[in-house]
N, C-alpha and C positions, 0 to 999 in steps of 0.2 A: 376104651375109656379115654376121654379127652384129656389134654394136658392140664386144663384147669381143674378137672376132677382128680387127676393124679396128684397135683399139688395139694389140694384140700385133703385127700386121703393120707398122704405122707405127713402133712402137718398135724392131722388128727392122731397120728401114731407118734407124735413127739419130735418130728424132724422140722428143721427150719431151712427152707429153700430160699435162696436169694442170689442176686447177681452181684459179682464183684465189680469194682470200677472198670476193670479191663474187659468186662462182658462175659467172663467165665462163670459157670454155675458153682455156687458154694452150698454145700449140704452139711448141716451140723445137727447133732442130736445124740441120743442114746446109742451105744455100740450095737446093741441087739436090733434096734430099729434100722440103723444104717445097714447092717448085714442083711436084714430082711428085704430092704428096698433097693439095694445097690444094683442088682441086675435090671430091675424094672426102670429105675432112673437112668441107668446107662443106655438102655434100649430106646428110651423116649427123650433123651437129653435135648436134641434140637428143638422138639416141640415145646418142651418145658422152658428152655431159654427164650424162645419166641414169645410164649405166654407171659413170662415174667417181664420181658422187655415191653410188651404192649401194656401190661397192667401198670408198670412203672411210669409210662408216659401218659396215662389217663389222669385227668384232674377235673374237679368241679368248679374251681375258682381260677379264672384267667385274667391276666392283665394284658390288655391289647394296646398296641402303640400305633399311631397314625402319623402320616406325613403332615397333615394340615390341621390337626387339632389335638387337644390334650388326651392323655391315656384314658382308657375306659376299663373298668373292672366289670367282668361278667360272671354269671353263675350258670352252669349247665347241669341238667339232670336228664339222663344219667351222665356220669363223668364222660368227658370227651377227650380225644387225642388232639395234638397240636394241629394236624392237618384238618381235622373236623372243625375245630374252632376257626381256623383261617378260612375255611369254606363257608362258614356261617357269617363271617364278617370279611368279605372280599376287599374292602377298603383298608383293612388293617395291614400294616407292613411287618409287624412282628407280634408274637404272643408268647407269654411265659406263664407257667403255673404260679399261683400266688396264694397267700392266705387271705381270708376275708379282711377287708379294711386296708388293703395294700396301698391304695391311692392316698388315703389320708396320711399314712405313714411316710410315703415317699415324696409327697409334694411339699415344697416350701415356696411360698409366694415370692415373687421377685422383690417386692417391697419389704418383705420380712428379711430376706437375705441381705438386702442393702442395709437395713436397719442394724442387723447383727454385725455386718462388716464395719459399719461406721462406729458402732460401739467398741469393737475391737481396736480400731485405730485410735479412738479417744482415750483408751486405757493404755496405749503404747504397745500393743501387740502388733508385730510386723512380719510374722512367718506365714507365707501363703499356704504351705503344706498343712500346717496346723490349723489354719482357718478352714481349709477344705475338709479336714477331719471333723471339726466342730459343726460345719454346715451339714455334713453327711449324718452326723449324730442327730441334728435337728430334723432331718428328713425322715429318720427312722424311729425317733423317740419323741412323742408329743409332749411329755413332761419336760424334756430338755429344751425343746423348742419354746415352750411357755416360759421357762426359766430365763433363757437368753433374750427372748423378746422383752420380758419384764425388765431385765438389766438394761437393755438398750433404751427403753423408755425413761429409765431413771437418769440417763445421761443426755438423751436427745430431746429437744423441744419440738413438738409437733407444730408446724406452721402451715398456713395456707387455708384454703376454703374448708368449711365443715365437710366431713366425709373423706377428706384427702388423707389417706393413710400413709403417705410418703413422709417418713421422718426427716427432719433437717437437723443434723447435729451442729451445734455452734462451733465445736472444735474439730470438725471434719477436715482431715488433710489427706489428699490422695496419696497413695503409695502402698508399699508392702504391708501385710497384716501378719500378726503373730498370735499364736494360741498355744498354750502349754496344756496338752491333754492329760491332766492329772485328776483322776477320778471324775472325768467328764466336765470339769469346770475350768473356766478361764482364770488366769492369774491376774 
């Protein structure tokens, strides 16, 4: 019986087989099932660990990073390993498993970041670490990004040619930025 079939059979008998963070096999479940399976699992432990390691490294959604352009989110079917994805996209310099929509959640346009930073300065916030937290929140939470961009527009006047999204804050002063991360909102 293959390791994958052993895992399925053990799980159908109520056992939970998983890898611990240190790479060791963890087996949990009913005592009777543990007693019934202990010899078989012990005998095939290396193959089971290998199968669990491979299945843990397979993913269908990947975020690819490139040296010369923006990240790319890809979907593979069947699920692929890290090395398989990099082989499919040889120009990629890195790949990481992700959930669908990862790019939309991670990207914050440079002009949006500038707008939010200028708004923070205009309200007297000066802590760069807190500003970094706020910007990270905006990269991962579209609702927060929308909220803080709306706040920045309420303080900043858009100037320039039509279609120019670069906000120009009247009260912009270069310098440190502060943000008090209290329930995800600026003070």
